[in-house]
C-alpha positions as CSV (number, residue, x, y, z in Angstrom):
1,M,-2.1,77.3,228.6
2,P,-3.4,80.7,229.6
3,Q,-6.3,82.3,227.7
4,E,-7.1,85.8,227.5
5,K,-10.2,86.9,228.2
6,S,-10.8,89.7,225.5
7,F,-10.4,89.4,221.9
8,K,-6.7,91.0,221.2
9,K,-4.7,89.6,218.3
10,K,-2.1,91.1,215.8
11,F,-2.0,90.9,212.0
12,Y,0.5,89.3,210.0
13,T,1.4,88.3,206.1
14,I,3.8,86.6,204.5
15,E,6.2,88.8,202.9
16,G,5.5,89.9,199.5
17,I,1.6,89.3,199.5
18,E,-0.2,91.6,197.5
19,K,-1.8,94.5,200.0
20,N,-5.3,93.3,199.3
21,F,-5.8,91.8,202.4
22,T,-9.5,90.8,201.6
23,N,-8.6,88.6,199.1
24,L,-6.0,86.7,201.1
25,R,-7.1,83.5,203.0
26,I,-7.5,83.0,207.0
27,F,-4.8,81.3,208.6
28,L,-4.1,81.4,212.9
29,L,-0.2,81.7,213.6
30,A,0.6,79.7,216.6
31,I,3.7,80.8,218.2
32,F,5.7,79.2,220.7
33,Y,9.0,78.3,222.1
34,V,10.7,74.4,221.3
35,D,13.2,73.3,223.7
36,L,13.7,69.6,223.4
37,F,16.4,66.5,222.4
38,D,15.5,63.2,220.6
39,F,17.7,60.8,222.2
40,H,17.1,58.0,218.9
41,S,18.8,60.7,216.6
42,N,21.2,63.1,219.8
43,I,19.2,65.6,217.8
44,K,18.8,68.7,219.6
45,I,16.4,71.6,218.7
46,S,16.1,75.2,220.6
47,K,13.8,77.1,218.2
48,K,11.0,79.7,218.0
49,F,8.1,78.2,215.9
50,F,5.6,79.7,213.9
51,I,2.6,77.7,212.6
52,S,-0.4,78.4,210.3
53,T,-3.1,76.4,209.7
54,P,-6.2,77.6,207.9
55,L,-8.9,78.8,210.2
56,I,-12.0,76.2,210.3
57,E,-14.6,75.7,212.5
58,V,-13.7,73.1,214.8
59,D,-15.0,71.1,218.1
60,S,-13.6,68.5,219.6
61,D,-14.5,65.8,217.2
62,I,-13.7,68.0,214.2
63,T,-9.7,69.6,214.5
64,W,-7.1,70.2,213.0
65,T,-4.2,67.4,212.0
66,N,-0.8,67.0,210.8
67,D,-1.2,67.7,207.3
68,M,-2.9,71.3,207.7
69,F,-0.1,72.8,209.6
70,T,2.7,74.4,207.7
71,I,6.4,76.2,209.2
72,E,6.5,79.3,208.3
73,D,9.8,81.2,207.8
74,P,9.9,83.7,210.3
75,K,12.1,86.1,208.3
76,K,9.5,86.5,205.6
77,I,6.4,87.3,208.2
78,K,5.7,90.6,208.0
79,K,3.4,92.5,211.0
80,I,0.6,95.0,209.3
81,N,0.1,98.3,210.5
82,E,-2.0,98.0,214.1
83,E,-3.9,101.0,212.2
84,K,-5.8,98.4,210.2
85,E,-6.3,95.4,212.5
86,E,-10.3,96.8,213.3
87,T,-10.6,97.0,209.8
88,L,-9.0,93.0,209.6
89,K,-10.9,92.3,212.2
90,S,-14.0,92.6,210.5
91,L,-13.0,89.4,208.2
92,L,-12.8,87.1,210.9
93,P,-15.7,84.4,210.8
94,K,-18.1,85.0,214.0
95,F,-17.6,81.8,215.0
96,Y,-14.1,82.4,216.0
97,V,-14.5,85.9,217.5
98,E,-17.3,84.5,219.7
99,K,-14.9,81.5,220.8
100,F,-11.8,82.4,220.0
101,D,-9.6,80.8,223.1
102,T,-11.9,77.6,222.6
103,F,-10.0,77.3,219.3
104,E,-6.8,78.4,220.7
105,D,-7.2,75.2,223.4
106,I,-8.1,73.1,220.4
107,L,-5.1,74.2,218.4
108,Y,-2.8,73.7,221.3
109,S,-4.1,70.1,221.8
110,S,-4.4,69.5,218.5
111,I,-0.2,70.3,217.5
112,I,0.4,68.9,220.6
113,K,-1.4,65.5,219.1
114,F,-0.6,65.8,215.7
115,F,2.0,68.4,214.7
116,R,5.2,66.1,213.5
117,I,9.2,67.7,212.9
118,K,10.1,66.3,210.3
119,L,13.2,65.3,210.0
120,Y,15.3,62.7,208.1
121,K,17.3,59.7,208.4
122,N,19.6,57.6,206.2
123,R,19.2,54.0,207.0
124,K,22.8,52.6,205.9
125,T,25.0,55.1,207.5
126,S,22.4,55.9,210.5
127,L,22.9,59.5,210.0
128,F,20.2,62.0,210.7
129,S,19.8,66.0,209.5
130,E,19.5,68.6,211.3
131,F,16.5,70.4,212.1
132,G,15.6,73.3,208.4
133,E,19.0,70.8,206.6
134,D,17.6,70.6,203.2
135,I,17.9,66.7,201.6
136,N,20.2,67.6,198.6
137,S,23.0,69.3,201.6
138,F,21.2,66.2,203.7
139,K,22.1,63.5,200.4
140,K,25.6,65.1,200.4
141,R,26.8,64.7,204.3
142,C,25.2,60.7,203.5
143,Y,27.3,60.6,201.0
144,K,30.6,61.5,202.3
145,M,30.1,59.2,205.5
146,A,29.2,56.1,203.2
147,K,32.1,56.6,201.3
148,E,34.4,56.4,204.4
149,N,32.7,53.4,205.8
150,Y,34.0,52.4,202.0
151,E,37.2,54.0,202.5
152,E,39.7,50.6,203.6
153,E,37.7,48.6,200.9
154,I,39.0,51.1,197.9
155,K,42.5,50.6,200.0
156,N,42.3,47.2,199.5
157,L,41.0,47.1,195.6
158,R,44.1,49.7,195.1
159,R,46.7,47.5,196.9
160,V,45.6,44.1,194.5
161,S,45.9,46.5,191.4
162,E,48.7,48.0,192.2
163,I,50.4,44.0,193.0
164,K,48.6,42.5,189.5
165,F,50.1,45.7,187.3
166,E,53.6,45.3,188.8
167,H,53.1,41.3,188.2
168,L,51.8,42.2,184.4
169,K,54.9,44.4,183.9
170,E,57.4,42.2,184.7
171,K,55.5,39.9,182.7
172,F,56.6,42.1,180.0
173,D,60.2,43.3,181.2
174,R,61.3,39.9,180.7
175,K,59.8,39.6,177.2
176,E,62.1,39.9,174.5
177,Y,61.3,42.4,171.6
178,I,61.9,42.2,167.7
179,N,63.9,45.8,168.1
180,E,64.0,48.6,170.7
181,F,61.0,50.8,168.9
182,E,58.5,47.5,170.4
183,R,60.0,47.8,173.6
184,E,59.6,51.7,174.3
185,K,55.5,50.9,172.8
186,V,55.1,48.7,176.0
187,K,56.9,50.7,178.4
188,D,54.6,53.9,176.7
189,S,51.1,51.8,177.3
190,F,52.2,50.6,181.2
191,F,53.6,54.7,182.1
192,E,50.0,56.0,180.0
193,A,48.0,52.6,182.3
194,R,49.6,53.7,185.4
195,K,48.4,57.2,185.2
196,Y,45.0,56.1,184.3
197,L,44.7,54.4,187.6
198,E,46.0,57.2,189.5
199,K,42.9,59.2,187.8
200,I,40.2,56.4,188.6
201,F,41.4,56.2,192.4
202,L,41.7,59.8,193.1
203,S,38.7,61.0,191.6
204,P,36.5,57.4,191.3
205,E,33.1,59.0,191.1
206,E,34.8,60.7,187.6
207,K,34.0,58.5,184.6
208,I,38.2,59.1,183.2
209,K,38.6,57.8,179.9
210,G,41.2,55.4,179.1
211,I,44.3,57.0,176.6
212,I,45.8,53.8,177.0
213,P,47.9,53.0,173.4
214,L,46.3,49.8,171.3
215,S,49.2,48.9,169.1
216,N,51.2,46.7,171.2
217,E,51.8,43.5,172.6
218,A,51.3,44.4,176.2
219,S,47.3,46.5,175.2
220,Q,45.0,43.5,175.5
221,D,46.4,42.6,178.8
222,L,46.4,45.9,179.9
223,T,43.0,46.4,179.0
224,Q,41.8,43.9,180.8
225,L,43.7,44.6,183.5
226,I,42.0,48.0,183.7
227,E,38.4,46.8,182.6
228,S,38.4,44.5,185.6
229,I,39.8,47.0,188.7
230,T,37.3,49.8,186.8
231,K,34.6,47.5,186.8
232,K,35.1,46.7,191.0
233,L,35.6,50.9,191.3
234,R,32.6,51.8,189.5
235,E,30.5,48.9,191.7
236,I,32.2,50.3,194.8
237,I,31.2,53.4,194.1
238,E,27.5,52.2,193.1
239,E,26.7,50.9,196.3
240,I,28.8,54.1,198.5
241,T,25.2,56.1,196.0
242,R,23.1,53.9,197.4
243,S,23.7,53.9,200.8
244,S,23.7,57.5,200.6
245,E,20.8,57.6,198.8
246,D,18.8,55.4,201.5
247,I,16.8,58.2,203.5
248,E,13.5,57.6,204.4
249,P,11.2,60.9,206.7
250,Y,11.9,60.5,210.7
251,Y,9.5,62.4,212.8
252,I,9.5,64.2,215.8
253,S,6.2,64.5,217.9
254,L,6.1,67.3,220.9
255,S,4.9,67.3,224.5
256,P,3.3,70.2,226.8
257,K,7.0,70.0,228.5
258,N,8.4,71.0,225.3
259,I,6.7,74.2,224.4
260,S,6.7,77.6,226.3
261,D,4.7,80.8,225.3
262,F,2.1,79.5,223.4
263,K,0.2,82.3,222.0
264,V,-2.1,82.2,218.6
265,E,-2.1,85.5,215.5
266,I,-3.9,85.7,212.8
267,L,-1.8,85.1,209.5
268,L,-2.8,86.4,206.0
269,K,-1.7,85.1,202.5
């Protein structure tokens, strides 16, 4: 890593922070390009990173660790006017100004050794989050994938449900009724039951209330059938949800070959 002979730094701050810079904490801002491909996750990252870490007195034994690094949003980083740089330079501790090149070598080594790019992995679907993808968006992708994995099971349940429904309907179609009114009530029940089954398979995640008339001969058998189907479908949806939420952190380390154009500036925040 090239080292500068004289101390010359640019000063940055975070958008929206107060302008009284003397009240702000001093951070080192490492700026560098990362170009890597992680074979395990099949993720490629080509991006300029802005990593801040508190300015502390470090040496070969005391250094920065991963929990001290923050990935800053480049859209929120604002350069401070150059006319203020001399004033701001006076805020920097002497131990850093006198040995800034050594500090930057240690910071570079610390990033190589300790900094990790954090992604997420779903163990059931084997999906990995993209860099910059928030956890909620990733969970939605995992749910979609998990649902696709259970699609055949849902189709099988629907086929079995239709067969059982038709067998039950045939049973009541052959039945003798005391009058035509009772027959029509049973027909209405099967009509409503069919609509209900269509709804739950169309939108299995939604909790749809039954609208089956209960005052006829078929109501008990129909209710038992639909409760059994609904229970099995809910169990599948619950398993899909559990699969989509089986998420753990996944970390990618850096190596010197992944990093280029490394430089260090000052961040006040």
